[in-house]
Every structure is written in C-alpha cells, then in structure tokens.
N, C-alpha and C positions, 0 to 999 in steps of 0.2 A: 898672424893668426886672425886679428881683429879684420883686416882686409878681407880674408876668406870669408869671415861670417856675414860681412857686409855684402859681399856677393852673392851668398847663399840667399840672403834676406831679399836682395833685389830680385833675384830669380823669382822667389817665392811671390811677392807683390806682382810683378809682373803677370806671372801665371794666374793670380788672383783676378787681375785685371781683364786678362784676356778671357778667361772664363766666365766672367760678370759680362762680357759684351760680345760673347761669341756669335750671336746672331747678327750682329751689325756687319759682319763681313758677307752675309748671305743676300741682302738687297741693296741696292743702290739707289731706291726711289725716294724713300724718305729717311730722315735722319733718326737715328737710335733713340734720342729724347723723346721724339714725335710718337714713335712706334710705342715706346712704353707709356706715353700718357693714352694713348688710344686704348691699350690693352687694359690699363686700370680703370678708364671711364666706362668702356664697354660692360654691360650687365647681362649674363645670362639668366640670372634669377628675376630680373624685371620682365625680361621677355617672356618667361613663363607664367609671370603673374597676368601679362596681358593676354596670353593664349586662354587662360584659365577664365578672363573676364569676357573674352569673345566667345568661348564656348566650353565649358567644365565638362559637357557631355553632349551626345547627340540628343536633340531635342525637337520636339513637334512645334513648329510656329504657331502662336496665337493668330487669331483673325487681325488684330489690330497691326501686326506687322506688314500684312498685305495691302492693309488701308492706309497705311503711314509709311514711316520708314523702317526697315529692318535693323533689329538690334545692334549688329556690327556696325551700320552706317553712323548711327547716333553714337556709339562708343568711339568711333574714329573721328568724328567732326568735334567732340569734346577733348579727346586725347591731343589732337594736331593742334589745337589752340592753346591748350596747356602747356605743351612743349614749347610753342612759339614759332611754328612754321607760318609761312607767309601763304597769300592766297588760298586759304583752305576753302574748298568747293565741293559741292555736291551737284551732279548732273544726273537727270533722271532720262532714260531711252526707252520707246515703247517697245515692247515685243510680244510674242505670243501669249497666251493665257498659262498662268501657272498652276500646276496641278498641287494639292495639298491634301494629307490625309486628316480627317478629323477624329476617326476612331478607327481601330480594327482588331479584332480578337477572333481567334480559333480555337475552338473548344471541344474536346473530346468527350461525348456524352454517353458513351458505351463502349465497352463494359464498365469502364470506371472513367467517373468526370475528371478531367484535367484540362488546364488551360495550357496550350503549347506555343501559342504566340498571341503577342499583345503589343499593339504599337505603342501603348503608352509606357510599357516597360523598356522595350526595344525598338526605337523608329524604324529601323531596317529592316523589321520581322514583315514589313508590307513593301511589296515591289511596287515603285514608281509606275503610274499610269493605271493602276488597279481601280475599277469603277464600283460603285456603291451596289450592295447587295445583302440579303439576309438569307441563309441558305442552309436547311438542314437534310443533310444526305449522307449517302455512304461514301467513305474513303476508298478509291479504287486504285491498286497498284498495276500500272502499264509498264511492262519491261519495254526498254527502248522507247520510253514515253517521247521523245522528240520528233519521232517518225508518225506522220499522220495516218497511215496503214495500221499501226499499231495500236494507236487510239480507236480507230474505227472498230477493230476487231473486237476491243474490250467494251463496246457500246457506252461510250463515257457521257453521253447526252445527259446534262442536268446533274452529274455527279462532279465531286472533287478529286482530282487525278494526283497521285504522289508517284514520282518518278526519279531516276538519276538523270543529271545533266544540268545544263543551264536552265533557269526557270524560263527565259525569254522563248526558247526553243520548245520547251514543254507547253508552254502557254499557246504559242501559235498553232502547235498540232493538236492539242486537245481542246482549247477553247475555240480559237478561229476557226479551224478546219472541222471541228467534230461537235461543237455545240456544249462543252464541258462547262459547269458553272464556275470552275476555279482550278488552281493548281496549287500543289505544294512541292517546294524543292529543300533539300538540305545541302545544296552545291555549296563547297567552300574549298579555299586554295589547300590548306595543309590540316585535314581531318585529324591526323594522329597528334598534332600539337594544339590545334584549337577548335577541339569538337563544336564549342558553344558560340563560335563566330558566326555572324550574319554579315555576308557580302552585300554591298550595294547593289540593287538589281532593279531593272525596268522591264515592264512587259507594255506591249503595243496591242490594244484591242483593235479589231477591224473596224475601220471607219463606217463601212456600210451597216454592220449589225454590232456596235460597241457594247460589250459585256465581259463579264469576268475580272478575277482579280489572282493575285498571285502572293502566296505566304511563303517567307524562308523561314523553317524552324533548324533546331540544332541537327548535326549531324548524328549524334547519338539516338534523338528521337525519331529521326527519319530512318535509321536502320533497325531501330526497335519496331516502328510500326509496318515496315515493309516486311519483316520477318514475321509478324503476326498475320499479315495478309496473304502471304504465301502458305501460309499454314491452313488458309481457309477461314480464319476468323473474322468476324464482323466488326469493323469500327464505324461506329457513327460520329459524325461531326457537326459542328455548327460554325457557319462563318458569319459573321457580323462586320461589315465594311461599310464605311461612310466618308466619301472623299468630295471635294469640291474643287472648281477651278476658279481662280481669281485673277481679276485684270493683273497683268504683270508688268513689271517696270525692271530695267536694268539701273542698278545704283551705282555710280562712279565717283568716287571721292579722289580729289586731287590736292597736291599742296606743293609749295615751291620753296627752295632756298636760293633767293636771286643772288646772281652773279655781280661783278662790278664792271670792269672794262671789257669783258666778252660776254654779257649777260645774255646776248641773243643766241649764243651756243649752248645747247642743254645737253644734259647727259639724263638720260631716263632711269629710273628705278621703279619696277613694277612688281605687284604680287597680287595674286586673285584673292580677293576677299570673300568670294562666294564660289564654293564647290557644287556648282547648282545652287538650289535654295532649300530644297526639302531635306538635304542631308547637310552633315558639317563634320569636318574632321580637325582634330587638333594640330597633326603635324602637315596634314594637307587640308587647307593650307593656311591655317592660322599661324604657323611656326612662320611660313614666308613672311607673311604680315607683321607678325612682331619684329621679324629680322629687319625689315625694311624701316618701321618705326625706329628701331634702336639706332639704326646707321644716323637717321636724320637727327634724332635728339643728341647723339654723341657730337656730331659735326656742329650742331647749334651751340652745344655746351661750351666746346672747345674754342669756338668763335668768340661766346660772351665773356671766357675767362681770359681771353687773350693768347690762347696758346697757339692756335692759327690764327690767320687773315680770313676775311670774308673771301669766298673762291672767285676767282676771275670769271668762272662760267657758272651758268645756273645749274640746279638740281632740281629736275621735274619728278615729282612722285605721283604712281598712279595704283589705285587699289580697285581692283574690278572684278565683275562676275567672270569666271575664266572663259576665255576665248570671245563668247557674244560680247562681253561688254568692252574688250578691246577693239573689237570689229565696229560697234557703236560710237566708240570715241575716236576712232581714226576717221570713220565718215564726216562726223561733226568737224574735227579739227585737222582734215586733210591738208590744209593750207600752212599750217604750222609744223608738219611732219618734217619740213627741210631743215628747222632749227636743230633737231635732235641729232648729234653726231655719233652717239653710240648708247647703249642700254645695257641694263643687267635684269634679268628676271629671277625673282628668288622664289622657288617653288619647293615646298616640304624638304626643309633643311634641318629641323630641330631634332631629329631621330637620336635615341640612345642607340649607338651603332651596334652594339651587342645583343641587345633586346630585340631590336628590328630586323637584325642580320643584313646591315645596310652598309653602302659604302658613299662617300661624299663625292659626286661628279662635278668638275666644271667643264661644261660644255661650250667650244668656242663657237664663233659666229662663223658662217658659211664662208667657203673660198670666193665666192661672188662678191661679198661685202666685207672685205677684211677690214680690222681695226686694231690700232695699238693698244686698245683697252684689254684685248685678249691676254697679251702678255704681261700688263700690268696686274689683272686679277690672278693669272697663272703665278706670278711671282710671288704676291702674298699668300696665296694657298700653299705653295711649296715652303714658302717661309714658316708659316704655320705648321705644316708637317715636320719641318726640321727641329723646330722648338719643341715638339710634343714627341718625337720619336727617336731622340737622340740617344745612342746608347755608347757613346765614345767617352762618357765622362767617367768618373771614378768609380762608381756604382752603376750598375745597369739600370735604365731608367730615372736616374737622378739628372735632372735637366737645369741648364743654365737659365732658361725662362720658359715656364710653361704657362699656357693659357687654360686656367682650369678655374671654374666657379665653384666657390665654398658648398654648395648644395648638389654639385654635379658629379658626374663620374670623373675618372683620371685615366680613360682609354686613349690608345693610341690614335692619332688623327688618320684614318683611312681615306686616302686621297687618290682620285683618279682623273687625268687630263684625257678629255675626250673632244673628237671633231663635232661636227654640227648635227644637233639632234632636234627633234620636233615635239609636237604634242603638248604644247603649253602657251602661254600667252606670247611670247616672245615670236612665235611663227608668224602672228600677225602683223609683225613689224619688220621681221627681217625678210620677207618674202621678196619677190621680184617686182610688187607694186610699190611698197612703202620704202623697201631697200635701206632699212637702219640695221646695222651691225648690232646684234645682241648675243650677250653671253648669258648662259643657262646654269644657275645652281639648283642642284638636285641630290636627295639622298635616294639611292635604288640600289637592288630591289628593296621592297619594305613588305614585312609581313602583314603588317595591319592595313595596308593600303585599301581605300574606299570599304570600309567595313566598321561596324559598330565599335570595334576596339581601338579605333584610332582617337585616342583619348589623351589628355595632358601627361598621364603618367608614364606614358611612351616617350616624351620630350624630354631632353637633357640640356639643363642650363648651361653646361661646358660645351656641347657641340653647338648651341645657340650663341654663345659668347665667341667661339672661335669663328663661326661664319660671320657675325657681324664684325669682328675685327676685319677679316678679308676684305668685306663689304666697305667698310668704312674707309680704311686705309687705300683702297683702291680708288674710291671716289674722290677723296682728299687729293690724291696724286694727280688723278687726271683733270679735275676742274680746277686746280691750283697752278698746274704747269706753266711755267715762263717758256719763251721762244728758246733759251740757252738750255733749258733741260731736254729739249729734244735730242740733243748730242747723246745724253745718259739713256734716253728711252731708246735710242737708236741703237747701242751698244747692247742693250738687254735684249732688245728684238732679234738681233742679229745671233747672239749666241743661242737664244732659244729655237731660232729658225734652222739652225745648223743641227740641233738634236732633232728637230722634226724630220729634217731631210736625211739623217742618218737612219731614221726609222724606215723612211721611203726606201733608202737604198738598200737596206738590209731585206726589205720586202721584195725589191725588183730582183736581186742576186737570187734569191730563194725561188722566185718566180721562172728565174731562167734554169736554175740547176734542176728543178723538179720537172721540167718539161720532157716530153719525149721527142726524139729526133725530129718527128714530123711537124712538131707544134713549136720547135726550138726558135725560128724565125720570128713567129707572131708573138712569144713571149718576149722575145728580145726587142721587138717593136713597142710593145706596151711598155717594158721597163724603161725603154727612152722617153717614151712619152710621159710616164709618170715623173720621172727624175726634171724633165725639161718645165713642166707644170709645177713642180715642187719650187723649184727655184723662181719660177715666174711668179708664183703666189706669194713668197718670202718678199721680192722686190716690191709687189703691190702693197703688201702690209706695210713697209717701210713709207711707202708714198702716204699712208693715211697719217702720218706724222705732221704732215704739212700743216695741219691745223693747230700745232703746237707749234712749230719752227716759224710759221708766218715769214715775215721777209730777213729774218736773222740769216747773215751771210755764212757764219760759221756753221750753223745748225744745218742749213742747206747743203751745205759742202759735204759735211757729215753723211746726211742721207744719200748723196751722190756716189760718195766714196765706198758706203756700205754695200749699196747696189751694184757697183762696179766689181766688189769682190765676190759677190755671189755670182756674177756672170763669169769670172775668171774659174772659180770653184766648179761651176756646172760645167764648164769644157774640161776640166780635169775628169770630173765624176764620168762625164759621156765617154771619155777614152777608156776609162777602167772598166765600164761596162762593155764596149767594144772588144777589149782584151778577152773579158770573160765569155763572150759569145763566140770570138774566133777560137778560144780554147776548147768549147764545148763542141765545136763543129769539129774540130780535130778528134776529139775523143769519139764523136759519133761516126766519123769517117765521111762526113757530108760538105760540100761546098757552101762557104759562107756566101751572105747575100747582102748587097748594098740597100740601106733603107730607102724606101720609095712609097709614095702614097698610091694606095689602090685607086682604080677607077672611082670607086663610089666616094671614096675620101676625095679626090680632085672634084668632084661635083660638089661635095659639101663645103669644100674651101671657097667656092665661089657663090655661095648662097647665103643670105643673112635672113634668119627668121625675124619678123616684126609683128607686134600685136595689132591686131586690127582696131581694138577698141583703146581709146586714149584716157588719160586722167586716173587717178588713184580711185576715186568713188566707182567710175564706170567700170574700171577693171575688176574690181573687188566683187562684182556681181558675175564675172566670166568664170566657168570651169574650166581649167586646161585639160580636158579629156582626149586622150588620143585615140579611144577605140580598140586599142591593143587587148589582146586576151591576157588575164594575169600569168599565164604561162611563159609570156613573152620573156626574153632575156632582161629588158630594161627593168622589169619588177623582181629580179633574181638578187638585185644589189640594193640594200636598204638606203631609201632616199634618192637614188640616181634618177628617177621619174621627177621627183620633185626639183632636183638641181637642173635638169634638161629644161624643164618649163619655166623655173625662175631666173635662168641667167640668160634669159632672152633680153637683149636690150636694145636692140636695133642697131647695133653697132659689130657685136661679135657674129661671126660666121657659125654655121651649123657646125664645122668641123672643132672651131675653137672651142665652143660650147661643149661638144661630145668630149674632148681631149681633158677639159678641166674636170668634168664629172668623172671620166675614167680614172683620173689620178686622185680626186677627192673621195670617192664611195668606192673603189675598186673596179669599177666597170660599169656597162657593158662595152664593148669594143665598138667603135664609132659607126661601124656600118649598121649595127643594130640600132643605135641611138637615131640615125638617120630615118629609119621606119617610126618612131616616135612623133618626129618633126612633120613628116608626111602624113600621119593620123591627124596632127593639130590643124595642118592644113585642111585636110579632107573635112573637119568638124567647123571649118570657117572661123577659128579663132586666131590663126595667124595667117600671114603670106609671106611668101619666100621670095626676097627680092635679089636679083643677080648684082653681084659685087661690082 
C-alpha cells in the first residue's frame, strides 16, 4: 500500500515538474534558466514610462528645439549613458528646411461663434505644409471637392472650401488650381468609432504661387457644417495661421554593446526616433524606441550581474529620423556596412492589441539576403505565443509561464509570421545596395496610426514586455553563439524551413487543381519553379550560419548534411507534383507535356543584369525605374518589382532572379519580368551581359 502511495506521489511530483518547465521543450536556443532571467528582468512598465517621457502627447515644438537638439535626442543621450551603453554618439546631417506651425486657429464667426480647430489644442488640426495667412471669408461646400472642375464651378477663389475626401487632393484642386484661400477636411479612417480623430495630413502648395492652408476638423463638425451649407445657410469663418521654416537637421543617435573575440561582427537594432518632426506618436514610434532601449538595458544588466557573458559579437543600436536618417547614416558610414551581419527593425510594437485592433507581425528578411536570425526571432516569437496562448492546462487560460506586466493587459499574444515587407527603416539596409538581412517587427493594422490619438494610453506594458523579451532573447542567442551552436541552429532552421516549404507545396497543389485545362501546363510549370526556388532558399538560408560555424568541422558537416537532405526531399516533392499534373491531365483528357524553357526564358537564362553605377553611395542616387505602366503584371504582385530590382548582383541571370521573385512574391511569370529588365536597360541604369 505504501509503495502504491509513493508511486502516486512520484507521478504527481513529475507532473508538477513538467508543468513548471513546459516551455523548455519549445526552444533549443537558450537554457530555461536564462529565459526565466530575461522574462523576470524585462519591464513593460519601464518602457511605458520612457514612452511618456519621450512624448506624453502630440505637441508643437518650441523654437529652441529647432535651433538646438530635439527633446527626444537629449532624452536618449542621457538615458543611454545612465544605462551604461558604450560609444553613445549624436550625429547631425543636413536636410531640407523643416516646416513648423507657430499657431493656427479656425473660428466660426457667424451665425454663432465657435472655435472648431486650434493647433495648440490638437497639433494635427493643421496640415503640414500650410502657409501663413489671416483670412475672414465664407465657408464654401464643394461636392466632389477633389476635382478642379467642381471647384471652378463653385467659384472658390479667395474662399475657404470644405469637402469630402483627402485634404491633399482637396487642397490641390481648390487652392493650387482655383485660388482658394484654404481648405477644410474631416477625413478620418473610422468615423463611426472615432469621430473626433484628426489624421496626420500634408498639403503641397504650388511652388510658383505658394499659398493656402489646410485644417482638419472633427467628422461630427464637418457633417454639421456641410448640412448647414446644403440648406443655403451662410457660415463665416476666420483662419489665423502662422508657420515657419527652420534650417533642418537629421539627428541620429547611436550606441554600442561591444563584443569580445568577434567584435567586428555587428548585429543592428534600429528604431526610428522621429516620425517626421512636426508630429509625434506614442506607438509609432516611441514604442519601438522604448523596446530597443529596454533590450539594451536588460542585456547590460545581465552582463553586469554575471548571468550572461559579454557577447562575442557587437550590438549596434541606431535611433533615427525614419528612412531619411537611415539613408544619411548609411551614406556616411557606408564602409562599415559590411560589419553588420543582420539586424532587427522595431517599429510600433507597443499596442494594446484589443484596443488598437492589431496583430503582432514578424516580417522576415528578403529571399535575396537570407539570415539565420529570421528563425531565431521566429522561434522566440512562437515561444512567446505558446507561453501566453496555452489552453492545454487544467483550466483554460492557466499558463505554465505567462509574460505579463503587472500594469498591463492579460491578452493572448496575436502573432503572424510574414515574408519580406517594406515601408520602414529596414528597407534602406536590406535593399540590393546595402544588402543587410533585416527582420521587421510591427503591430498592424492600427486604428490610431498617424493621428492625434496615438498616445501612451494605447500602449500596453504587457505587449511591450513580450516584444522586448523576443528581441532580447534573439539578440543574446545570435551574438553569443559559439561554433558548436551552429548544429542546433541548423536543426531549428531545417524544421522551420520544412514548414515554409509545406505552405508553398500546398499553394502549388492548389494552383494546379484550380487551373483550367488550357492553363494547366503553365500552372504546373509555375508550381515546379516555386518548389525548386523554395528549397534553394532554405539551402541558402542554412549557408548564412557559416558566420556561426566558422571552421568547426562538426558544425559545417551538419550544415552540409541538412542541405543534402533538402535536395533529396526536393526531388521527392517534384515527383509528387508531376504525379498530380499527370493525374489532372488524365481528368481533362489532355496530353501531359515535358517541362521546357520557353524561347524567352532561354534568352533570359543567357543574360546577366549588371548595375552601371558602382558603390553604395552612388547607387543610392539611382532610381531603378523601368518605365512600365502601373497596369503591368510586374506591379500586380506586391513587392515583385522591388525584388526584381534589388536581386540584381551581377551574377544571377535574368531568369534566376525572375524565378526567385515568382516563388517569393507569387509572380509574375518570367516572360513578364523580362520586360522589367529591358525597361531598366532602356533607362540606362543596367546593362545586360551575355553569360
């Protein structure tokens, strides 16, 4: 009887032990003890405090910031030194003059006096680019005010126009084309939910006759005044606007956590400190800034306490004006870009997922520049999801180890892994010029994006804690890895690679099964190309581990074996596709065809596109324009044109690039991609060299 009780007790103890360490079975990159240390140290509350110090609300900058440092810059310099970062530095780069609003107010004078827009109350009330003026006039409603003919019909010269539509289009039609004094818009993304929102907007006065201003008012007031004007009631308004241009500078803050024996190899963490200058947002992107700060703070704290060693590889931190600051930094430091083996761009990641109706995205680097860092970040992102969305415990929602901030939400972690995406600072580093593989972290979509309502109350300490954990764990794993760790990394990447290939295989099968008889061969050919290129990508992805493996024989043998396994699996997958193709041919009653290159593809296989301009700085000044119309097939597939232009390396043929782009972005067919290359050649930015 005692023996039975001991057995039961042992089972209970083992169950408790397992439940307490359940997540340790989910990752092979870091030890469980270190993961717990990172989770314990990372603070979401501290990140929200830093967001609030950077910008508690959208505000107008005083003149002193334009003449000296911006407040964000001074804050960063102080806190970086306090946290213990090395090589804290500020660099200033010249830029075009900076617009600023001194004051702006739109007042209804009659029939009842009312202030409906005031820049001091809501900075987003005045559109950027507006010009000074003091005008008393009637408010004129123009249906279809984005059309210059409609504005001409209503004789808007000298008047202030109100209409539906985007303010920049109304301004161009009313002010630039018909001489209106200014415009008023109430355009908002979700009027039924946020009628008081003001979306950040810009107007562009005519350079020859610069004049005019643009006001954003609430949706409620906009509809109210249009209703009055439609009934023939007179509304008189006064617009008082004072704006100014200052000599502008891009302020770039940088810092370093130096490495040891591989210090010359750098991992980049970047976040844009400035979303433009005139407007500021808590989540876009003070949250990204706070997250990169927290990543560095935690790593430095763990080093100081002896929990981790100084990383072998250096960690470079950059805080920039979005895109323009990155470009300026790259131009100045182009000779050092080769040190950076990979990077993470952290952009608006602090959202309360429920309140902003958002999802957390991990966007991988482009196929043309693969990196092991993609799968490292993915692994910790998936670990975070599993720890916070686990429903297999005794009670639904009771987790073995949650990552939750005491002042934050207890929401599930909504994660989506995504292919390469653009439109943030990483695009300047991961293009075909600089060629640094960059991971992109982002919450999207976002209700309050680029509006006066992007304030710290929309930030969630729990979400910030989770993202900072992902970032910190990923950076530690990548920068501390020893050559023997390459075996572990390779196993992880091979497993995740097979999941990606499975998705491509499913897509390829669907492509064939939904094809009509006349297009079946073309669909089969596309499916084969997608599978071949998918396996090729995974093999190239494994090769990126050579920076970790170094000259370790066991590690390099493991990489070679994993690549060989992919080749064997590819051949089996291609046979499966062929069987499906023949089966469908039988169903349609048509003869199967042997795969062969078309005459155009044969031609493409013999031509190598080569950029005419050499060097990073020189190439940054070249626009890779093909001259093709937007209706062309190349532009029907998101980022396909980007891939065609940026995968040009002077070694790959037109066909190889076109096939990679088709597999990564879904299209177009190679023959259509050829027209893009010929367009680049015609515009004298590339030459086509015979292989």
